[in-house]
N, C-alpha and C positions, 0 to 999 in steps of 0.2 A: 558052414556059412554062419551059423549062430556064434561059434567061437570067434570068427573073424569080426563079426559085428561087435562083440564085447571088447575085443582088442582096441577098437577105435572109439569106444564109448567114453563119455566124460561123466564121472560121478561127482556130484556136488553135495556138500554137506547141507543138511536141512534141520530145521527145528520146528516143533509145533507148539505155539503159544496158546494156552487155553484162553477162551473168551472170558475176560474179567467180569465178575459180578458187579451189580450196582447196589447201592445202599439207599433205603427209603426211610420213611418216618420210623422213629424208634431204633434207628441203626440196624434195621432188618435187611439182610441181603436178598436179592433176587436176580435172576438172569435177564428177565424181560422188563422193559419199561411199562408195557401194558399190564403185565401181571403185578408188578410192584406197586404201581400207582392205584390200580383198582382194589388190590388187597390191603395195602398198608398206608397209602397216601404219600404225598410229597415229603421230601427230606426236610425242607424248611419253607414256611410260608413267607409272603412279603411282610416287611415290617410295618408298612402303612398302606394296605390295599385300598383301592377305590370302592365306593359304595354301589356304583352302577356301571354296567357295561352298556354303552349306547351304540346301536347299530344304525348308521346313517345311510339312507338310500334315496335315489331320485324317485319322485312320486310318479310311478308308472306301475300298471298291474303286474307286469312280468317281474320287475324289480321287487315289488312288494311281496309277491308270493315267495320269492327266494329269501328275502330278508326275514320274513316270519318263520320260514322253515329253519333257517340257521339259528334264529333266536330260540325257537322251541327245542331244537336239538341240543343247544348249549345249556339251556335251562333244565330240561327234563331228561336228557340223554337220548341216544339214538341207537336202539337195538343193542346188539352185542358190540358194535363198533365204538360206542361211547356210552357205556352203561351208567345210569344214575344221574349224570349231568355234572356241570361244572362245580356247583356248590358242594356236592357230596364227595366228589373225587379229590378236589383240591382244598376242601375244608375252609372255604372263604364265603362268608355271608354276603353275597352280591346280588343286586337286582338286575333285570334285563329290560331294555326298552328299545323299541324300534321307532325311528324318527324319520319322517319323509322330508325331502327338500324339493322345492318347486321344480318340476321336471323341465320347465321352459328355461331354467337357468343352468341346466346340465348340458354342457357342450364339450365334447372331447377335443374339439379343435380350438377351444379357448381354455386351456388348462389353468391359467393363473386365476381367472375370474371364477371358474368352477370350483377350484380348490378353496378360494376365499368364501364361497357360498357354503361349502361343507363346514369350514371352520366357524363361521358366524352362526350357523344353525347349532353346532356343538355348544358354543358359548351360551347361546340363548336357552338351550335346554338344561345345561348343567349348572349355570350360575357360577359355582366354584369349580373350575375345570379340573382341579386336583382330586375332586370327588368322583370323577368319571374316567372311564377308559373308552376311547373311540374305536369302533370298527367301521371302516368305510367300504361300502359296496359300490363297485364301478365296473365298467367294461375292461377287458384285458387289453393291454397295450404292448407293443414290442419292447423287450427289455433293453435293446440297444439304443433307444432314443434318449438323448440328453434332455430334450424338452418334451414332456408328456404329462398327462394328468397324474400318473403315479408319482412322478418326481415332484410335481407341484404340491400334491397332497402331503407327501413326506416332508417336503421343505416347510410347508406352512405350519404343520404341527410340531416339527422338530425345533424350529426357532423359538417356539413358545415353551419348549421343555416338556412336551407331551409325547410319550411313546404312543404309537398308533399301529393298527393292524389293517392292512388292505386285503379285501377278498374280492374275487372277480366273479361276475355273473356267469362267465363261460365255464368255470370250474364247478360252481355249486349248483348250476342248473342241470348238470350231468349227474344222474343218479349214481352211476358207478364211481365217479370221482368224488361225489359228495360223501358217500359212506366211508371212504378211506381218508378223507380230508378233515372231518369234523374233530376227531381227537387231536391230530397235529395242530389244528387251529386253536383249540383250547389250550394246548401245551404252550404254544408260542405266546398267547395272551398272558398266561400265568408267569412265564419267564420275564416278559416285558413289564409286568407289574413289580418285578423284583424278587420273585420266588425262586427257589432252587428245587427242581423236581426230584433230582437224584444226583449222587456222586459215585465215585469209584470205591468199591469195597477193598479190592487188592491194592497193594502199594509196590513201588519200585524197591529193589533190594539195596537199601541204604540204612546205616545205623539210626537208631531212634533219636539221637541228639543232632542229626543232620536233616536238612530239608532239600527237596528237589523242586525247582520252579521251571515250568515250561513256558517259553516265550515264543509266541507265533509272530513272525516278522513278515510284513507285507509292504508292497510299494505300488503306488498308483500314479500314473502320469496323466496330468490334467491339463487340457487345453481350455483356457478360459475364453470368455466371449471377446476379450481384448486381443485374442490370439496369443497371449502370453502362455507359455508352457511351464508348468511347475511339477516338481515331485512332491508327493505327500507320503511320508513313511508312517507305518503303523506298527505298534508293538502291543500285543495282547498278552497279558500275564495270567497264567493258570497255576494253581497249586497242583502238585502231583496227583491229588485225588480228583482233579477235573474242575475244581471250583474256580470260576472266573473271578478275577480281582479287579482289573482295570485296563483301560486303553490309554495309550499315549500317541499323540500325533507330532510330527515334525515336518512342517512345510519348508521346502527349500527351492531356490531357483533351479531350472532345468539344467543341471550340470553334473556329470558323473564324478567330477572332482569333489563334489560336496557330499557324495553318498557315504563315504567312510565316516565323516563327521556326524552325519545324520544317524547312522547306525550306532555309533558310540554313544551319542546323546540319548537315543531311545532306550538302549539297553541299560545304561546307567540310571536313567530316570525311573524306569519300570522297577528295577530291583531295589533302588533306594526307597521308592514310595511304598513298595510292599513291606520292606523291612520296618519302615517308620510307622505305617498305619495298620498293618495286618498281622505281622508276626507276633503270636501270643507269647512264645518263649524264644529267647534269643538263641538261634542255632549255633553250633560250633563250626558248621561249614554249610555252604550253599552250592548245590549243583545246578547250574543254569543251563538248561537244555534248549537250544534255539532251533525251532522248526521254521523252515522257509521253503519256498518253491521259487524257481527262477534261475537266473544265470549263476555261474560258479562264483564263489566268493574270491575276490581279488586279494592280493597280498596286502594292499592298503586297508581293505576291510577286515582282514584277519588281525592286523595291528590294532584296528579300532576296537574290535571285540576284546582283544587282550587288554588294551589300555582301559576300557570301561571296567573290566573286572578288577584290574589293579587299583583303580581309583576307589572302587567300592571297598576293597581290602584296606586301603589307607584311611578312608573316612569312617567306615563302620568297624574296622578291626575284626573282620570276619573273612576267613579264607573262602574265595569264590573260584569254582572250577567251571569253565565254560566248555560246552560241547555244541558243535554245529552239525545239524542233521538236515540234509537236503531231501525233500520229498517231491517226487514227480510221478505222473502217470506214465506208464510204459506202453509199448506196442507188442510186448511178449504175449504168447498164448500157451497155457499149460493145461494138461489134463491128468486125471487120476483114474486109473483103471479100477481101483478099489474104492471109489468114492461111495460113502454111505447115503448119498442123496439120489433119489429116483424121481422121475417126473410123474405126471398124473396118470400115465398109462403103465406105471410100474417098470419103466425102461430106465437103464442107467443114464445118468447125466454126465458122468466123468468130471464133475466139478471138483476143483481142489478145495480142501477144507480151509475156511477162513481162519487165519492165525498161522498159516504155514509160512515160514520164512526160509528162503533158499539163499545160501551164500554163494555169490558169483565169484568174488575175489575179496581180498582184504578190504574191509570197510565198505563193501558194496553188497546189498541184499535185495531180493525180491520179496515183498510182503503181500500176501493175499488178504484184502479186506472185503472182497466180494467172491462169491462162489457158493460153497456148501457150508452153511453157518449153523452153529448150535443155537437152538431157540427154546423158549419156555412157553408152553401153550397156556390158554386161559385156565386150564385145570391144574396147571403147575407141572405137567409132564415135560421132561427134557428130551428133545429129539433133534435130528438134523433136517434142515429145509433149505432149498435153493433161495438165495436172495439176489440172483441175477440170472439172465438168460444167455444162451449161447456159450461163448468162451470168453468170460471177462478177463481183463488184463490185470496183473498185480501192480502194486506201486514199486517204484525204484527208491530205495532208501540208501542214501550215500552219506557216510559219516566222515566229516572233515576233521582231521587231527591237527590242531594248532601246535606250532613249535613252542618249546619251552614251557609246555603245560604238562603237569603230571596227572594223567588221567586215572580215574578210579572206577567208573562205571564201564563195564565191558559192552561189546557191540550189541549183544542180545538185549541188555537192559535198555539201550537206546532205541532199538527196533521196537521193543515192548512199549516204550513211551508213545510211539506212533499209533500202535494198536489201541492203547488205552484212550488216547484222545479221539480215535475214531468211534469209540463207544459213547462218547459224551455228545450225542446228537439231540439237541433240543428242538430241532425243526421237523422232526419226524417221530412217529411212534411205532411204525410198522416194520422198519428196517432196523434190526438190532445193532448193526455195525455200518457206519457211514463209509462211503468210498474213500473220502479224504478225512483226515483228522481235523477236528474243529480248530486246532491251532492254525492250520493253513486255510481250511474252508471258510472260517469266519473272517480271516484276513481278506480273502477274495470277496466275500459279501460286503465287507466294510469298504473295500476299494471301489466296488461297483456303485454303492449308494453315495459315498462321499464324493466321488468324482462328479456325479450329477448334481449333488447339492452345492459343491464348490463352484461348478459351472453356473448354477443358478445364482449363487452369491456374487459371482464376478461382476454382474451388471450393477451391483451397488458399490463397486470400487474396492471390494475386499477379496481376499483369497486365502485367508488363514482359517483352516478348518477348526482350530481351537476357539475362534471367536464365534463360529457358527453353532457349535454344540453346547447347550447350557450344561452347567455343572451337574445338575440332578440327573441328566440323561447319561452322563459318563459313568454312573454307578449301575447301570442296567444294560442288558443286551438288547438295546432298542432297535438294532439294525437287522435282526434275524428274520 
């Protein structure tokens, strides 16, 4: 019976991709963001950090207690969950201040006037708003709402060119959530200030005189208050070491016929801007790896990608090789009888090791970004630990080969680029590998917030997201 079972078995080739290390201050590598930041400090501080972090809250005893607790934890540290505090870990000399707003002017059902009260209080306290960074404490609102206090607060500070951080009473009044949220909160503030906490230590397998650029492409369908529907395309550019460089937007009328033009414009503008503004040495070749999630790329969109790269070659006289990598969550469930991860009762979890890639067929892979992951403890020890419960599903990574393109990176290098981007998670400190790579995850986050901001902007007669976001914000990850 066993032999009969083997006769019908399907054996699929697999690869194990080691979890890439991160690099911190002094170019020192470490596996864990927590260990690297607490031991070595961030890779690169902001060029012009604010002098004060201001925590704004409605004047109420319950809000006040939480605001003071957050301020004290950021300033002095919070047990082992955020040791030493913001100044020590991120090496930024910054003061902390809690500021109350008249509670009678705090109304969740009047988001526009309440957001204005927050902003006016911020201006009153700071004087020069560029010297401060705002944290806004408020109640939690459903994320699906287009009109909410969260959206209005983000809108009000964003149009002034001020990155902001919203924290909710519901999260930080829960002791268990508080302890796991304080370090991620500090990390996001540092990133929004313009700092770089860490980058990737390992690199893709390309020659030294060539560069790889990862472009995360997203699309948001926005229904404005005028009932007009528009597409907004996003392209986020990352160097292969995970360094984020810029965002490009391309608003278009709601028409699928315009999508290829939008895609071509986005890719060309991103690569052209990076070459003009960021490339230190002129590379002999650029590998443009496009990460996206969504529908299959049409023939017209394939032509648009190819044409964008050809135009770059003509203008910049640099050979450009495009790769299209589609990333989606799957419904598959896999298990590993020899998994090194055990649960709290020393029982096997059968979790597949993170970094496992299984080839289903040509150009199609399953990649595990959740499961049994390699971690580094606070003492520096390396071991395995579950970063998911139950039977987490792997990602589907589909590699689209464009005709008339001579490819040089093999499938595994392209799958590796997905795992690498999943390591660059600036919104969390506790999970060493994000479920989705930031090239796709950040596009989704950007689509969420800009759809609501554009909806808010629509009542003023505008709908161009480029006119909404001030230039100084386009240089920071203000939306995470």
